[in-house]
VOPAGU-2260 file (C-alpha; in pm, 1 decimal, decimal comma):
REM VOPAGU-2260
SITE   aa  ch    i         X         Y         Z
SITE  MET   A    0    3567,2   13911,9    9502,9
SITE  LYS   A    1    3730,2   13934,0    9843,5
SITE  PHE   A    2    3931,3   14199,0   10028,1
SITE  ILE   A    3    4054,1   14273,6   10381,8
SITE  VAL   A    4    4049,4   14626,4   10526,0
SITE  SER   A    5    4102,9   14795,9   10863,9
SITE  SER   A    6    3762,5   14879,1   11017,7
SITE  SER   A    7    3869,6   15214,3   11166,2
SITE  GLN   A    8    4051,6   15325,8   10849,7
SITE  LEU   A    9    3747,2   15243,2   10639,3
SITE  LEU   A   10    3510,4   15427,3   10876,9
SITE  LYS   A   11    3734,2   15734,7   10890,7
SITE  GLN   A   12    3751,1   15760,6   10511,2
SITE  LEU   A   13    3379,0   15692,1   10461,2
SITE  GLN   A   14    3292,9   15970,3   10707,4
SITE  HIS   A   15    3460,5   16217,9   10467,6
SITE  ILE   A   16    3222,5   16129,1   10185,9
SITE  ALA   A   17    2903,4   16008,2   10359,8
SITE  GLY   A   18    2768,8   16366,9   10368,7
SITE  VAL   A   19    2726,0   16356,9    9989,9
SITE  ILE   A   20    2437,5   16110,4   10023,8
SITE  ASN   A   21    2096,0   16275,8   10062,7
SITE  ALA   A   22    1832,9   16138,3   10299,9
SITE  ASN   A   23    1562,3   16142,3   10031,4
SITE  THR   A   24    1716,2   16028,1    9705,8
SITE  VAL   A   25    1542,9   16002,1    9370,8
SITE  LEU   A   26    1721,4   15676,9    9284,8
SITE  PRO   A   27    1768,0   15397,2    9542,1
SITE  ILE   A   28    2125,1   15334,6    9416,9
SITE  LEU   A   29    2221,7   15686,3    9533,9
SITE  GLU   A   30    2187,5   15555,0    9891,1
SITE  ASP   A   31    2488,8   15329,4    9822,5
SITE  PHE   A   32    2865,8   15361,7    9819,3
SITE  LEU   A   33    3036,4   15227,5    9507,8
SITE  PHE   A   34    3329,6   15005,7    9613,1
SITE  GLU   A   35    3598,0   14941,9    9346,9
SITE  VAL   A   36    3893,3   14713,9    9423,9
SITE  GLU   A   37    4201,7   14699,8    9202,7
SITE  LYS   A   38    4565,1   14606,1    9284,3
SITE  ASN   A   39    4535,5   14628,8    9664,8
SITE  LYS   A   40    4362,2   14967,0    9637,4
SITE  LEU   A   41    4002,6   15028,6    9737,3
SITE  SER   A   42    3822,0   15332,6    9592,3
SITE  VAL   A   43    3486,6   15431,5    9738,4
SITE  VAL   A   44    3254,1   15674,9    9561,4
SITE  ALA   A   45    2944,1   15861,0    9685,1
SITE  THR   A   46    2724,3   16084,3    9468,2
SITE  ASP   A   47    2395,9   16278,2    9468,2
SITE  LEU   A   48    2421,6   16335,6    9086,9
SITE  GLU   A   49    2543,8   16696,2    9146,6
SITE  THR   A   50    2843,7   16625,8    9373,8
SITE  VAL   A   51    3077,1   16324,7    9359,7
SITE  MET   A   52    3336,9   16236,4    9624,1
SITE  ARG   A   53    3594,0   15960,1    9599,0
SITE  ILE   A   54    3842,0   15829,2    9857,1
SITE  GLN   A   55    4109,3   15563,5    9823,3
SITE  LEU   A   56    4274,7   15337,3   10080,5
SITE  ASP   A   57    4502,9   15033,8   10089,8
SITE  VAL   A   58    4348,7   14687,9   10130,1
SITE  GLU   A   59    4458,8   14326,8   10091,0
SITE  ALA   A   60    4303,1   14186,0    9777,6
SITE  LYS   A   61    4393,5   13916,5    9525,8
SITE  ASP   A   62    4135,6   14007,9    9264,0
SITE  SER   A   63    3956,3   14318,3    9141,7
SITE  GLY   A   64    3588,4   14398,3    9115,1
SITE  LYS   A   65    3305,8   14638,1    9200,9
SITE  VAL   A   66    2995,3   14639,1    9416,1
SITE  CYS   A   67    2744,7   14890,5    9554,5
SITE  ILE   A   68    2692,2   14869,8    9932,6
SITE  PRO   A   69    2405,0   15044,2   10117,7
SITE  ALA   A   70    2571,5   15336,3   10298,9
SITE  LYS   A   71    2358,8   15367,7   10610,9
SITE  ILE   A   72    2382,3   15008,3   10733,6
SITE  LEU   A   73    2755,0   14993,7   10654,6
SITE  MET   A   74    2827,4   15317,5   10845,0
SITE  ASP   A   75    2608,5   15214,5   11140,5
SITE  SER   A   76    2783,4   14879,1   11172,2
SITE  LEU   A   77    3138,3   15020,7   11135,7
SITE  LYS   A   78    3072,5   15274,0   11413,3
SITE  ASN   A   79    3012,0   14983,5   11652,5
SITE  ILE   A   80    3301,9   14759,2   11550,1
SITE  ALA   A   81    3633,4   14796,1   11736,7
SITE  GLU   A   82    3954,6   14843,1   11533,6
SITE  GLN   A   83    4029,9   14512,0   11358,0
SITE  PRO   A   84    4070,1   14369,7   11006,7
SITE  LEU   A   85    3738,6   14305,8   10831,4
SITE  THR   A   86    3703,5   14061,2   10544,8
SITE  PHE   A   87    3451,5   14151,7   10272,8
SITE  THR   A   88    3341,5   13863,0   10049,5
SITE  ILE   A   89    3112,4   13945,4    9754,7
SITE  ASP   A   90    2934,3   13674,2    9553,9
SITE  LYS   A   91    2821,0   13695,4    9191,5
SITE  ASN   A   92    2470,6   13814,1    9292,8
SITE  PHE   A   93    2626,9   14105,9    9487,5
SITE  GLY   A   94    2557,4   13947,7    9826,3
SITE  ILE   A   95    2812,0   14084,6   10075,3
SITE  GLU   A   96    2944,5   13900,3   10379,6
SITE  ILE   A   97    3153,4   14096,6   10629,5
SITE  THR   A   98    3356,6   13884,7   10871,3
SITE  SER   A   99    3515,3   14027,0   11186,6
SITE  ASP   A  100    3713,4   13851,2   11463,3
SITE  ASN   A  101    3398,0   13717,6   11623,9
SITE  GLY   A  102    3109,6   13811,6   11397,4
SITE  LYS   A  103    2958,5   13765,7   11054,7
SITE  TYR   A  104    2724,6   14017,8   10891,4
SITE  LYS   A  105    2535,1   13990,6   10564,5
SITE  VAL   A  106    2409,2   14273,0   10342,0
SITE  MET   A  107    2256,5   14266,2    9996,0
SITE  GLY   A  108    2451,0   14486,5    9756,6
SITE  GLU   A  109    2350,6   14619,7    9415,7
SITE  ASN   A  110    2482,6   14597,9    9062,8
SITE  PRO   A  111    2765,1   14853,9    9023,6
SITE  ASP   A  112    2679,6   14903,1    8654,4
SITE  ASN   A  113    2372,3   15099,1    8763,5
SITE  PHE   A  114    2580,0   15349,9    8963,4
SITE  PRO   A  115    2591,8   15695,9    8797,7
SITE  LYS   A  116    2907,2   15776,5    8602,8
SITE  GLU   A  117    3138,4   16050,4    8726,0
SITE  PRO   A  118    3171,6   16367,0    8514,4
SITE  ALA   A  119    3473,2   16362,8    8283,8
SITE  ALA   A  120    3745,1   16619,4    8357,1
SITE  ASP   A  121    3770,7   16739,8    7995,0
SITE  ASP   A  122    3912,9   17075,1    7881,3
SITE  THR   A  123    3999,5   17175,3    8235,5
SITE  THR   A  124    4206,1   17466,9    8359,3
SITE  THR   A  125    4430,6   17376,0    8653,5
SITE  PHE   A  126    4591,2   17559,3    8943,3
SITE  THR   A  127    4714,8   17467,4    9290,3
SITE  MET   A  128    4670,7   17630,9    9628,8
SITE  PRO   A  129    4747,9   17551,2    9993,6
SITE  SER   A  130    4472,6   17344,1   10154,0
SITE  THR   A  131    4446,4   17594,5   10440,2
SITE  ALA   A  132    4375,6   17874,8   10188,6
SITE  LEU   A  133    4064,5   17698,1   10058,9
SITE  VAL   A  134    3946,1   17585,3   10404,9
SITE  THR   A  135    3986,4   17941,1   10540,5
SITE  ALA   A  136    3806,9   18088,5   10239,2
SITE  ILE   A  137    3510,3   17852,8   10286,9
SITE  ASN   A  138    3491,1   17927,0   10661,4
SITE  LYS   A  139    3496,6   18301,7   10600,5
SITE  THR   A  140    3237,0   18314,5   10320,8
SITE  LEU   A  141    2992,0   18024,5   10343,1
SITE  PHE   A  142    2777,8   18177,2   10621,2
SITE  ALA   A  143    2681,8   18469,4   10393,8
SITE  VAL   A  144    2550,2   18247,9   10110,3
SITE  SER   A  145    2179,1   18287,8   10030,7
SITE  ASN   A  146    1918,7   18013,2   10083,1
SITE  ASP   A  147    1689,1   18164,5    9821,8
SITE  ASP   A  148    1656,3   17913,6    9534,7
SITE  LEU   A  149    1483,1   18179,5    9324,7
SITE  ARG   A  150    1820,3   18355,1    9302,7
SITE  PRO   A  151    2047,6   18059,1    9224,1
SITE  ALA   A  152    2359,0   18272,5    9163,8
SITE  MET   A  153    2361,0   18372,0    9531,5
SITE  THR   A  154    2326,6   18014,5    9664,0
SITE  GLY   A  155    2699,2   17949,8    9616,7
SITE  VAL   A  156    3038,9   18111,8    9660,2
SITE  TYR   A  157    3174,7   18311,3    9367,3
SITE  PHE   A  158    3536,8   18221,9    9282,3
SITE  GLU   A  159    3706,0   18514,3    9106,9
SITE  LEU   A  160    4039,0   18413,4    8952,1
SITE  ASN   A  161    4320,8   18646,0    8856,3
SITE  PRO   A  162    4684,6   18574,1    8757,9
SITE  ASN   A  163    4801,7   18737,1    9085,2
SITE  PHE   A  164    4529,4   18640,3    9334,6
SITE  ILE   A  165    4200,8   18460,4    9396,4
SITE  GLN   A  166    3888,9   18611,4    9554,3
SITE  PHE   A  167    3591,9   18436,6    9712,5
SITE  VAL   A  168    3265,8   18631,7    9735,6
SITE  ALA   A  169    2935,4   18540,9    9901,6
SITE  THR   A  170    2620,7   18750,3    9941,7
SITE  ASP   A  171    2252,6   18710,1   10030,4
SITE  ALA   A  172    2164,2   19072,4    9933,4
SITE  HIS   A  173    2167,8   19179,7   10302,3
SITE  ARG   A  174    2539,1   19126,3   10359,0
SITE  LEU   A  175    2845,6   19048,9   10152,7
SITE  VAL   A  176    3183,4   18889,8   10226,3
SITE  ARG   A  177    3489,5   18917,5   10001,9
SITE  PHE   A  178    3799,5   18717,8   10094,2
SITE  LYS   A  179    4118,1   18757,0    9890,6
SITE  ARG   A  180    4432,8   18541,8    9883,8
SITE  THR   A  181    4743,3   18681,9    9715,0
SITE  ASP   A  182    4948,9   18361,3    9750,4
SITE  VAL   A  183    4755,9   18179,1    9475,3
SITE  ASP   A  184    4848,1   18223,0    9107,0
SITE  CYS   A  185    4566,6   18138,0    8868,2
SITE  PRO   A  186    4642,3   18066,6    8500,4
SITE  LYS   A  187    4400,1   18331,6    8371,3
SITE  GLN   A  188    4124,7   18572,6    8463,1
SITE  ASP   A  189    3810,1   18368,4    8511,7
SITE  SER   A  190    3515,6   18308,9    8745,2
SITE  PHE   A  191    3260,4   18045,8    8848,2
SITE  ILE   A  192    3009,1   17978,9    9128,3
SITE  VAL   A  193    3042,5   17672,7    9353,2
SITE  PRO   A  194    2729,9   17549,9    9539,9
SITE  ARG   A  195    2712,7   17544,3    9920,1
SITE  LYS   A  196    2695,0   17164,6    9971,9
SITE  PRO   A  197    3026,1   17061,1    9808,0
SITE  LEU   A  198    3205,1   17346,6    9987,2
SITE  ASN   A  199    3069,1   17226,2   10321,1
SITE  LEU   A  200    3195,8   16875,6   10239,6
SITE  LEU   A  201    3539,0   17003,7   10135,7
SITE  LYS   A  202    3569,0   17202,8   10457,9
SITE  SER   A  203    3540,0   16875,9   10654,2
SITE  ALA   A  204    3748,2   16658,5   10420,4
SITE  LEU   A  205    4048,7   16888,3   10365,9
SITE  PRO   A  206    4320,5   16941,4   10629,3
SITE  ASP   A  207    4378,9   17294,7   10757,8
SITE  ASN   A  208    4749,5   17288,5   10670,1
SITE  GLU   A  209    4992,2   17384,5   10393,4
SITE  ASP   A  210    4933,8   17067,2   10184,8
SITE  GLU   A  211    4900,4   17151,7    9819,2
SITE  ILE   A  212    4564,1   17079,3    9660,3
SITE  SER   A  213    4493,6   17064,1    9290,7
SITE  VAL   A  214    4193,2   17257,0    9157,3
SITE  ASN   A  215    4061,2   17195,1    8803,8
SITE  TYR   A  216    3752,3   17341,3    8641,7
SITE  ASN   A  217    3574,1   17354,9    8309,1
SITE  SER   A  218    3251,8   17525,8    8201,2
SITE  ASN   A  219    3030,5   17286,3    8400,0
SITE  HIS   A  220    3228,9   17124,3    8682,0
SITE  LEU   A  221    3485,7   17185,0    8952,3
SITE  PHE   A  222    3735,9   16911,2    9046,5
SITE  VAL   A  223    3939,1   16925,7    9369,7
SITE  LYS   A  224    4205,9   16670,2    9464,2
SITE  HIS   A  225    4403,3   16626,3    9785,5
SITE  GLY   A  226    4603,6   16308,7    9838,9
SITE  THR   A  227    4360,5   16016,9    9817,7
SITE  THR   A  228    4047,4   16234,9    9834,7
SITE  GLN   A  229    3878,6   16372,8    9522,1
SITE  MET   A  230    3564,0   16576,1    9476,0
SITE  SER   A  231    3380,1   16698,2    9170,0
SITE  CYS   A  232    3066,0   16907,6    9160,0
SITE  ARG   A  233    2843,3   17079,0    8909,3
SITE  LEU   A  234    2889,1   17456,6    8900,0
SITE  ILE   A  235    2592,8   17693,1    8933,0
SITE  ASP   A  236    2492,7   17805,7    8585,0
SITE  ALA   A  237    2396,4   18165,5    8661,6
SITE  ARG   A  238    2544,2   18512,5    8653,1
SITE  PHE   A  239    2676,2   18641,9    8985,3
SITE  PRO   A  240    2555,6   18996,0    9066,7
SITE  ASP   A  241    2799,9   19283,2    9012,1
SITE  TYR   A  242    2895,2   19302,3    9377,9
SITE  LYS   A  243    3157,3   19576,3    9333,7
SITE  VAL   A  244    2889,8   19844,8    9283,9
SITE  VAL   A  245    2745,2   19793,8    9633,8
SITE  ILE   A  246    3076,6   19833,3    9820,3
SITE  PRO   A  247    3093,6   20197,8    9935,4
SITE  THR   A  248    3423,0   20362,5    9844,3
SITE  ASP   A  249    3403,8   20634,5   10106,6
SITE  ASN   A  250    3284,4   20554,4   10458,6
SITE  PRO   A  251    3456,1   20832,6   10656,8
SITE  TYR   A  252    3357,0   20735,9   11014,3
SITE  LYS   A  253    3579,3   20473,6   11174,7
SITE  LEU   A  254    3475,8   20269,5   11480,2
SITE  VAL   A  255    3721,4   20028,5   11644,6
SITE  VAL   A  256    3592,0   19785,0   11910,3
SITE  ASN   A  257    3716,8   19480,8   12094,5
SITE  LYS   A  258    3575,2   19191,7   11892,6
SITE  ALA   A  259    3493,0   18955,3   12182,0
SITE  GLU   A  260    3334,3   19226,6   12400,1
SITE  PHE   A  261    3124,9   19358,7   12109,8
SITE  GLN   A  262    3009,6   19008,6   12013,3
SITE  GLN   A  263    2909,4   18922,4   12371,3
SITE  ALA   A  264    2722,4   19253,7   12410,6
SITE  LEU   A  265    2536,6   19187,1   12084,2
SITE  ARG   A  266    2440,0   18839,5   12205,3
SITE  ARG   A  267    2304,5   18973,7   12535,0
SITE  VAL   A  268    2115,6   19271,3   12390,3
SITE  SER   A  269    1973,9   19086,7   12086,4
SITE  VAL   A  270    1779,3   18856,3   12321,8
SITE  PHE   A  271    1541,1   19154,8   12364,6
SITE  SER   A  272    1515,8   19237,4   11992,3
SITE  ASN   A  273    1228,9   19168,2   11755,6
SITE  LYS   A  274    1267,3   18803,9   11649,0
SITE  SER   A  275    1195,6   18868,3   11281,3
SITE  THR   A  276    1451,3   19149,2   11236,5
SITE  ASN   A  277    1705,5   19089,5   11519,7
SITE  GLN   A  278    1745,7   19467,3   11511,0
SITE  VAL   A  279    2004,3   19625,2   11740,3
SITE  ALA   A  280    2067,4   20001,2   11721,1
SITE  LEU   A  281    2424,2   20127,2   11767,3
SITE  ASN   A  282    2445,1   20477,5   11909,8
SITE  ILE   A  283    2802,1   20603,5   11882,9
SITE  SER   A  284    2926,0   20925,7   12037,4
SITE  GLY   A  285    3279,4   21006,0   12145,3
SITE  SER   A  286    3443,8   20698,6   12293,6
SITE  GLU   A  287    3117,3   20530,5   12393,3
SITE  LEU   A  288    2907,2   20281,7   12200,5
SITE  GLN   A  289    2554,3   20212,7   12319,9
SITE  LEU   A  290    2366,1   19904,7   12196,4
SITE  ALA   A  291    1987,6   19905,3   12220,9
SITE  ALA   A  292    1720,8   19652,3   12120,7
SITE  GLN   A  293    1348,6   19638,9   12178,3
SITE  ASP   A  294    1049,8   19429,4   12086,9
SITE  ILE   A  295     749,5   19660,6   12109,5
SITE  ASP   A  296     498,5   19373,7   12078,7
SITE  PHE   A  297     619,0   19221,5   12406,6
SITE  SER   A  298     753,3   19535,7   12579,1
SITE  PHE   A  299    1104,1   19384,7   12581,9
SITE  GLU   A  300    1399,8   19620,0   12593,9
SITE  GLY   A  301    1775,1   19584,0   12646,7
SITE  THR   A  302    2059,3   19837,2   12641,2
SITE  GLU   A  303    2432,5   19818,7   12708,3
SITE  ARG   A  304    2725,0   20057,0   12695,6
SITE  MET   A  305    3083,2   19978,0   12601,8
SITE  LYS   A  306    3407,6   20161,5   12531,8
SITE  CYS   A  307    3521,2   20215,0   12174,2
SITE  GLN   A  308    3757,0   20421,3   11961,7
SITE  TYR   A  309    3559,4   20639,5   11723,1
SITE  ASP   A  310    3656,5   20898,1   11466,7
SITE  GLY   A  311    3351,5   21068,2   11315,2
SITE  GLU   A  312    3025,6   21247,9   11381,8
SITE  ASP   A  313    2777,4   21105,3   11633,1
SITE  ILE   A  314    2558,9   20847,6   11459,8
SITE  THR   A  315    2277,8   20603,3   11535,4
SITE  ILE   A  316    2256,7   20309,4   11295,0
SITE  ALA   A  317    2072,5   19974,8   11321,7
SITE  PHE   A  318    2182,0   19630,7   11202,2
SITE  ASN   A  319    2065,4   19270,6   11219,8
SITE  ALA   A  320    2254,1   19144,8   11527,9
SITE  ARG   A  321    2273,4   18787,0   11398,6
SITE  PHE   A  322    2451,1   18908,2   11084,2
SITE  LEU   A  323    2701,7   19108,0   11289,9
SITE  ILE   A  324    2770,2   18813,9   11524,0
SITE  GLU   A  325    2837,4   18579,4   11228,2
SITE  MET   A  326    3066,2   18835,2   11064,9
SITE  LEU   A  327    3263,5   18883,6   11385,4
SITE  ASN   A  328    3309,2   18503,9   11396,6
SITE  ALA   A  329    3474,1   18519,2   11054,2
SITE  SER   A  330    3709,6   18798,8   11160,5
SITE  ASP   A  331    4048,2   18709,8   11311,7
SITE  GLY   A  332    4230,5   18916,8   11572,3
SITE  ASP   A  333    4124,4   19096,1   11889,7
SITE  GLU   A  334    3976,7   19408,4   11733,8
SITE  VAL   A  335    3750,1   19489,5   11442,8
SITE  ARG   A  336    3710,2   19813,8   11248,8
SITE  ILE   A  337    3365,9   19922,3   11131,4
SITE  GLU   A  338    3349,2   20195,4   10865,6
SITE  LEU   A  339    3025,5   20396,5   10850,5
SITE  ALA   A  340    2881,3   20694,9   10664,3
SITE  THR   A  341    2507,8   20752,9   10723,3
SITE  PRO   A  342    2228,9   20549,9   10893,0
SITE  THR   A  343    2107,9   20433,5   10549,0
SITE  LYS   A  344    2443,9   20337,6   10394,8
SITE  ALA   A  345    2609,8   19996,2   10421,9
SITE  GLY   A  346    2864,3   19943,9   10699,1
SITE  ILE   A  347    3197,6   19777,3   10629,3
SITE  LEU   A  348    3369,2   19544,8   10877,1
SITE  LYS   A  349    3739,7   19463,1   10858,4
SITE  PRO   A  350    3976,4   19295,8   11103,6
SITE  THR   A  351    4239,4   19539,4   11233,2
SITE  ASP   A  352    4506,3   19266,0   11224,0
SITE  VAL   A  353    4567,3   19159,4   10866,4
SITE  GLU   A  354    4713,1   18814,8   10802,7
SITE  LYS   A  355    4988,5   18781,7   10543,1
SITE  ASN   A  356    4852,2   18709,6   10191,4
SITE  GLU   A  357    4493,0   18766,9   10313,3
SITE  GLU   A  358    4239,7   19045,0   10279,7
SITE  LEU   A  359    3889,2   19028,2   10427,3
SITE  LEU   A  360    3607,9   19275,6   10365,8
SITE  MET   A  361    3254,7   19229,7   10501,1
SITE  LEU   A  362    2960,2   19452,3   10421,7
SITE  VAL   A  363    2625,0   19466,8   10600,4
SITE  MET   A  364    2316,1   19664,7   10503,1
SITE  PRO   A  365    2156,1   19874,2   10780,8
SITE  LEU   A  366    1796,4   19835,5   10896,5
SITE  MET   A  367    1543,2   20117,8   10919,4
SITE  LEU   A  368    1554,8   20259,2   11271,7
SITE  ASN   A  369    1244,1   20206,0   11484,4
SITE  GLN   A  370    1125,4   20556,1   11557,5
């Protein structure tokens, strides 16, 4: 088998799917890309048994065939080859010879029959959405996903489908993010949990534009397709917690602050906080917000004052500064509104500027105040 492909095109496409491959794989063949050539089309597949990604690009080829090529050495060599046509020649023992304008490189491939099969897209439900809607949803929720493998349901993003909208929810029990899009029509009411890794890969592989992407799912797998890129992944088989019960319905005190100023103040003050809790106390009275952090073990202390708009009784409430900073990152616009009730009740963050077809709600649990 022989085919000719542009070196830069091949590298660009492989970079979309190389993240699927784990550093420590259980099977040596999982360290390879599966190359499939048919009718001047090259498909390349990468898998870790849970997630599969496939890309397709045009090549010059007279015949068809398959081969597995070790991913690391191929990627490392392509990164150092200037844009030019490369000729791949594969012999019957899966030996691969790559010929460039002034070089020749040999790699030993593997038998493609040993490469794991992709999951079949049987009995799937299908809907479409703008690529930017999914990319935005991942960016706004993924940071709040839990790393605790003992609670598998929280280690992914919960997709909640409705005929009139789609919601994405992530929580690690200390904070919660719910992002809603009303410009997506789903065929029926349904829900599933998508693991963190495939979402991270999609975020990099999908364009942040209005391109339409096709989303299919069945009881075990999710399938996403955009142009020549496809991804499938195993869904998390667990029950997502009933998140609606933790969202307070009545937080009467409203605090509005400049997002950038608040975030910078949190960064400066949190340097002096206890490293295990990142606790920063917010003392709000009138139109002034005071931020205070201390680490008693080291006699560190930091305080700052800033202007705010506040409607409510004076309150002192403490939060994990890192959580607040990450939530502010996910919020668009210049200002953010924080809704509070008591020092022991969850605070709710919302952007004051609401994008069309979007709704973002973020919840963060308070910390016990250091007395």
